C-alpha positions as CSV (number, residue, x, y, z in Angstrom):
1,M,108.1,37.0,145.1
2,I,106.7,40.5,145.6
3,K,103.0,41.1,145.2
4,T,100.7,44.1,145.2
5,T,97.0,44.4,145.8
6,V,94.4,46.1,143.6
7,K,91.8,48.1,145.5
8,K,90.4,50.2,142.7
9,Q,88.2,49.2,139.7
10,D,88.2,51.0,136.4
11,N,84.7,52.1,135.4
12,G,85.3,51.4,131.7
13,K,86.7,47.9,131.7
14,P,85.7,44.9,133.7
15,L,88.3,44.2,136.5
16,G,89.0,40.8,135.1
17,D,90.1,42.3,131.8
18,L,92.3,44.8,133.6
19,L,93.9,42.1,135.7
20,K,94.7,40.1,132.5
21,E,96.3,43.2,131.1
22,I,98.4,43.7,134.2
23,A,99.4,40.1,134.3
24,K,100.9,40.4,130.8
25,M,103.5,42.9,132.1
26,Q,106.3,41.5,134.2
27,V,109.6,42.6,135.5
28,Y,112.5,40.2,136.1
29,V,115.8,40.7,138.0
30,G,118.5,38.2,137.3
31,I,121.1,37.2,134.7
32,P,119.6,36.7,131.3
33,E,121.3,34.4,128.8
34,E,122.8,37.2,126.8
35,K,124.6,38.5,129.9
36,A,125.6,35.1,131.3
37,S,129.0,34.4,129.6
38,R,132.2,34.9,131.6
39,K,135.4,35.8,129.8
40,G,137.6,32.8,129.4
41,E,135.6,30.5,131.8
42,P,133.5,27.4,131.1
43,V,130.9,28.3,133.8
44,N,128.7,31.2,133.0
45,N,127.5,33.9,135.4
46,A,124.0,32.5,135.7
47,Q,125.4,29.0,136.5
48,L,127.8,30.5,139.0
49,L,125.1,32.5,140.7
50,Y,123.0,29.3,141.0
51,I,125.9,27.5,142.6
52,H,126.5,30.2,145.1
53,T,122.8,30.6,145.8
54,N,122.4,26.9,146.7
55,G,126.0,26.1,147.8
56,S,127.8,22.9,147.0
57,Q,128.8,20.5,149.7
58,L,130.9,18.6,147.3
59,K,133.0,21.7,146.5
60,G,132.8,23.2,150.0
61,I,130.9,26.2,148.8
62,P,128.5,27.7,151.4
63,K,125.1,29.1,150.4
64,R,125.4,32.8,149.5
65,P,122.1,33.8,148.0
66,V,121.9,37.2,146.3
67,I,118.7,38.0,144.4
68,E,115.9,36.8,146.7
69,P,117.2,38.1,150.0
70,A,118.2,41.4,148.4
71,L,114.7,41.9,147.0
72,E,113.0,40.8,150.2
73,A,115.1,43.1,152.4
74,K,112.5,45.4,154.0
75,E,113.3,48.8,152.5
76,N,114.0,47.2,149.0
77,K,110.7,45.3,149.1
78,E,108.8,48.4,150.2
79,A,110.3,50.5,147.3
80,I,109.7,47.8,144.7
81,T,106.2,47.2,146.0
82,A,105.4,50.9,145.8
83,E,106.5,51.1,142.2
84,L,104.5,48.0,141.3
85,G,101.5,49.5,142.9
86,E,102.0,52.7,140.9
87,A,102.3,50.6,137.8
88,V,98.9,48.9,138.5
89,K,97.3,52.4,139.2
90,S,98.6,53.6,135.9
91,L,97.1,50.7,134.0
92,L,93.8,51.3,135.8
93,D,94.0,54.9,134.7
94,K,94.7,53.7,131.1
95,K,98.2,55.0,131.1
96,P,100.3,52.0,129.9
97,A,103.4,54.1,129.1
98,Q,103.4,55.4,132.7
99,A,102.8,51.8,134.0
100,K,105.9,50.6,132.1
101,M,107.9,53.4,133.5
102,H,107.0,52.3,137.0
103,L,107.9,48.7,136.1
104,K,111.3,49.9,134.9
105,R,111.8,51.8,138.2
106,A,110.9,48.6,140.1
107,G,113.4,46.7,138.0
108,M,116.1,49.2,138.6
109,I,115.5,49.2,142.3
110,G,115.7,45.4,142.2
111,Q,118.9,45.4,140.1
112,N,120.6,47.9,142.3
113,A,119.6,46.0,145.5
114,A,120.9,42.7,144.1
115,R,124.2,44.3,143.0
116,A,124.6,46.0,146.4
117,W,123.9,42.8,148.3
118,F,127.4,41.6,147.6
119,D,128.7,44.2,150.0
120,D,125.7,44.4,152.3
121,P,126.5,43.2,155.9
122,R,122.9,41.9,156.1
123,N,123.7,39.2,153.6
124,G,125.0,36.9,156.4
125,W,127.4,35.1,154.1
126,A,130.1,32.8,155.5
127,P,133.5,34.4,155.2
128,N,136.0,33.1,152.7
129,T,138.3,30.3,153.9
130,E,142.0,30.9,154.3
131,R,142.7,28.8,151.2
132,T,140.3,31.0,149.2
133,I,141.8,34.2,150.6
134,V,145.2,33.1,149.6
135,A,144.1,31.9,146.1
136,K,142.0,35.0,145.4
137,G,143.9,37.6,147.3
138,S,140.8,38.9,149.0
139,D,138.6,38.0,152.0
140,R,135.4,39.4,150.3
141,P,133.0,36.5,149.3
142,L,131.9,36.5,145.6
143,I,134.0,39.7,144.8
144,D,136.8,39.0,142.4
145,T,136.2,40.2,138.9
146,A,132.7,41.6,139.6
147,Q,131.5,39.9,136.3
148,M,128.7,38.1,138.1
149,R,127.5,41.2,139.9
150,K,127.6,43.4,136.8
151,A,125.6,40.7,134.9
152,I,122.6,41.1,137.2
153,I,120.1,43.3,135.4
154,Y,116.4,43.9,135.1
155,V,114.2,43.2,132.2
156,V,110.6,44.3,131.6
157,K,108.5,42.1,129.4
158,D,105.1,42.7,128.0
159,N,103.8,39.2,127.2
160,G,100.7,40.6,125.5
């Protein structure tokens, strides 16, 4: 989870009220239900991402996490944190539309980072087995149809 710190207080509203307002706005990166289905397959994208994130000893699937390590990678985390900080500043300056724009930017950075993680050498994923390479025709882990990668999006919610 990426967090930011507030160091400024609005002169017009108590800080507690502003923090409640800020807490209502959230940005998520992942696979929402409406993007989860996979064409012609019983397992959906969200389920598949969960399986690959955690691995399966029973099925011989190694852990290959995507979202968390992509968001936590240094430059991605710094860029996301900067946008979240700008969102907080905008709310403190009573500019909610500008705050939402910064949340969308943070979400887009997260979405792009997660999608790029599939090809990022820092992911540290175990290589495909020979059996998988033969069956799939590729030695690239988690890259086949790209349905799961394309399903990863960001969503900004205002729970207020």
